[in-house]
C-alpha positions as CSV (number, residue, x, y, z in Angstrom):
1,M,124.3,66.6,106.0
2,L,127.5,66.4,104.0
3,N,127.2,62.3,102.6
4,A,130.1,60.9,101.6
5,E,129.5,61.3,97.9
6,E,129.4,64.9,98.0
7,N,132.3,64.9,100.5
8,N,134.4,63.3,97.9
9,F,133.2,66.2,95.3
10,Q,134.0,68.7,98.1
11,T,137.5,67.1,99.3
12,L,138.8,66.3,95.1
13,K,138.2,69.9,93.9
14,I,140.7,71.3,96.9
15,M,143.0,68.4,96.1
16,R,143.2,69.4,92.5
17,A,143.2,73.2,93.1
18,A,147.2,72.8,93.7
19,P,149.8,70.1,93.1
20,V,151.1,71.0,97.1
21,I,149.1,71.9,100.5
22,P,151.0,73.9,103.0
23,V,151.3,72.0,106.1
24,L,151.6,74.8,109.0
25,V,151.9,74.4,112.4
26,L,152.1,78.1,113.6
27,D,153.2,79.6,117.1
28,D,152.1,82.9,116.6
29,A,148.5,84.0,114.8
30,G,150.0,87.2,114.1
31,T,152.1,85.6,111.7
32,A,149.2,84.1,109.8
33,Q,147.2,86.6,108.1
34,P,150.9,88.0,106.1
35,L,151.9,84.0,105.7
36,A,148.4,83.0,103.6
37,E,148.9,86.3,101.1
38,A,152.4,84.7,100.9
39,L,151.4,81.4,99.9
40,I,148.8,82.5,97.9
41,S,150.8,84.5,96.1
42,G,153.0,82.2,95.4
43,G,150.2,79.7,94.2
44,L,149.0,77.8,96.8
45,P,146.0,78.8,97.9
46,V,144.9,75.4,99.8
47,L,146.4,75.6,103.3
48,E,146.3,73.2,106.2
49,V,146.6,74.8,109.6
50,T,147.0,71.8,112.4
51,L,145.5,71.6,115.7
52,R,148.9,71.3,117.2
53,T,149.6,74.6,118.9
54,D,147.5,77.1,121.0
55,A,147.7,79.8,118.2
56,A,146.4,77.0,115.3
57,L,142.5,78.0,115.6
58,D,143.4,82.3,116.0
59,S,145.1,81.5,112.8
60,I,142.5,80.1,111.0
61,R,140.6,82.8,112.2
62,A,143.5,85.5,111.1
63,M,143.0,83.5,107.7
64,A,139.9,82.5,107.0
65,N,139.4,86.0,105.4
66,V,142.6,85.9,102.6
67,P,141.3,86.4,99.4
68,G,141.8,83.5,97.7
69,A,142.6,81.6,100.9
70,I,141.3,77.4,100.8
71,L,141.2,77.2,103.9
72,G,141.1,73.6,106.4
73,A,142.2,72.8,109.9
74,G,144.3,69.7,110.0
75,T,145.3,66.9,113.3
76,V,141.0,67.0,113.3
77,L,141.0,64.1,115.6
78,N,137.5,64.4,117.4
79,A,133.8,66.3,117.4
80,S,135.5,69.0,119.5
81,D,138.0,69.5,117.0
82,V,135.6,69.6,113.8
83,A,132.9,72.3,115.8
84,S,136.0,74.3,117.2
85,A,137.5,74.2,113.0
86,K,134.6,75.1,111.4
87,D,133.7,77.8,114.0
88,A,137.0,79.8,113.7
89,G,136.3,79.6,109.4
90,A,137.7,76.5,108.3
91,T,136.3,75.0,105.3
92,F,137.7,71.5,105.3
93,A,139.4,69.5,108.3
94,V,142.5,66.9,107.4
95,S,142.7,64.3,110.4
96,P,145.9,61.2,110.4
97,G,143.8,58.5,110.5
98,V,139.8,58.1,111.3
99,T,137.3,57.3,113.3
100,D,133.3,56.9,113.2
101,E,133.2,59.4,115.3
102,L,135.1,61.7,113.2
103,L,133.1,61.1,110.2
104,V,129.8,61.2,111.5
105,A,131.3,64.9,113.3
106,A,132.5,66.0,109.6
107,A,129.4,64.9,108.1
108,E,126.5,66.2,110.4
109,A,128.7,69.8,110.7
110,D,129.2,69.7,107.0
111,L,132.8,70.1,107.1
112,P,134.5,68.3,104.0
113,L,137.0,65.9,105.8
114,L,140.3,64.3,103.9
115,A,140.7,61.6,106.2
116,G,143.8,59.1,106.8
117,A,144.4,56.2,106.2
118,V,147.7,54.1,105.7
119,T,146.9,50.1,105.1
120,A,145.1,48.1,102.6
121,S,142.3,47.9,105.3
122,E,142.1,51.0,106.3
123,V,141.4,52.1,102.6
124,M,139.0,49.2,101.9
125,A,137.0,50.2,105.6
126,L,136.8,54.0,103.8
127,L,135.6,52.9,100.6
128,A,133.2,50.6,101.9
129,R,131.5,53.7,103.5
130,G,131.7,55.6,100.4
131,Y,134.9,57.8,100.6
132,R,137.3,57.7,97.0
133,T,139.5,60.3,99.4
134,A,141.9,59.9,102.0
135,K,145.2,61.6,102.8
136,F,148.0,58.6,103.3
137,F,150.3,59.3,106.3
138,P,152.8,59.1,107.2
139,A,154.0,58.2,103.7
140,G,157.9,58.4,104.5
141,T,157.6,55.6,106.5
142,S,154.9,54.0,105.3
143,G,156.3,52.8,102.0
144,G,156.8,56.2,100.5
145,A,155.6,56.3,96.7
146,P,156.0,52.7,96.2
147,A,153.1,51.8,98.9
148,L,151.1,54.0,97.0
149,K,151.4,52.7,93.6
150,A,151.2,49.5,94.9
151,L,147.8,50.0,96.3
152,S,146.8,51.9,93.1
153,S,146.5,48.4,91.6
154,P,143.8,46.5,93.5
155,L,142.4,49.7,95.4
156,P,142.1,52.2,92.7
157,Q,139.2,53.9,93.1
158,M,140.4,55.6,96.2
159,T,143.0,59.1,95.3
160,F,145.5,60.1,97.7
161,C,147.1,63.2,99.2
162,P,150.5,61.8,100.8
163,T,152.2,64.0,103.6
164,G,155.2,63.3,106.0
165,G,157.9,63.2,104.9
166,V,157.5,64.5,101.5
167,S,160.0,67.2,100.0
168,P,160.8,68.8,96.7
169,E,163.2,66.2,96.3
170,N,160.9,63.3,96.1
171,A,157.5,65.2,95.4
172,N,157.3,64.7,92.0
173,D,157.2,60.5,92.7
174,Y,154.2,60.5,94.0
175,L,152.3,63.1,91.7
176,S,153.1,61.4,88.6
177,L,151.5,58.3,90.5
178,P,147.4,57.7,89.3
179,N,145.6,57.4,92.6
180,V,148.1,60.8,93.9
181,A,146.1,64.2,93.4
182,C,148.3,66.2,95.7
183,V,151.1,66.2,98.0
184,G,151.1,67.9,101.9
185,G,154.4,69.4,102.7
186,S,155.4,71.9,105.2
187,W,158.9,73.0,103.3
188,V,156.8,75.9,102.0
189,A,156.5,77.7,105.2
190,P,160.1,77.2,106.9
191,K,159.8,77.7,110.6
192,M,162.8,80.4,110.2
193,A,161.3,81.9,107.6
194,I,158.1,82.6,109.2
195,E,160.1,83.9,112.5
196,S,161.7,86.7,110.0
197,G,158.9,87.4,108.5
198,D,160.6,86.7,105.6
199,W,157.6,86.5,103.1
200,G,159.3,87.0,99.6
201,H,161.1,83.7,100.4
202,I,158.3,81.9,101.2
203,A,156.8,83.2,97.5
204,D,159.2,82.3,96.0
205,L,158.9,78.3,97.4
206,A,155.0,78.6,96.9
207,R,156.3,79.6,93.4
208,D,158.4,76.8,92.7
209,A,156.1,74.3,94.0
210,S,152.8,75.3,92.5
211,K,155.3,74.4,89.3
212,L,155.7,70.5,90.6
213,R,152.8,69.3,88.1
């Protein structure tokens, strides 16, 4: 069973692997493997496939054996999602918020969880349970980089991955903060590029994103 301290170690290692975690919403599992290969070749090995489509779990299965992939499931909401994500091959999970059920399920499944927190109270609740890494979501509509900077003074123990409204134009505003290890973003895998199979373009976007730090 994964305790909070080990969860912190594993998630922080994942967060520090690259400055940007691609947030992927896939409608066709057939695009998953070449997409993963393109992103990894561009320097972004950590991949978050959100459980928002019928193709999500098959996409995770397709990516699971891609060399160099650090594969996570996003939009994990409950114990059932935890079980499905791990069974598909995910090695970590990301949630928009957090519940006791979700924390227990992830711990029992030995699946590192990057749980969502956006207010001081939510951050304090995670800290009280020993968790020191979190997803800050939705970042853009929750005060953005100034809000995270404000949280860093009273709650410096928490390290964040802001997601939601992060772009190439504002990513460095987040990455320059002492309490941010990485950002999550969808811009590195545009829907049109995925649908057209323009893997070279996606690799170029990933290469630019990998240099943000």
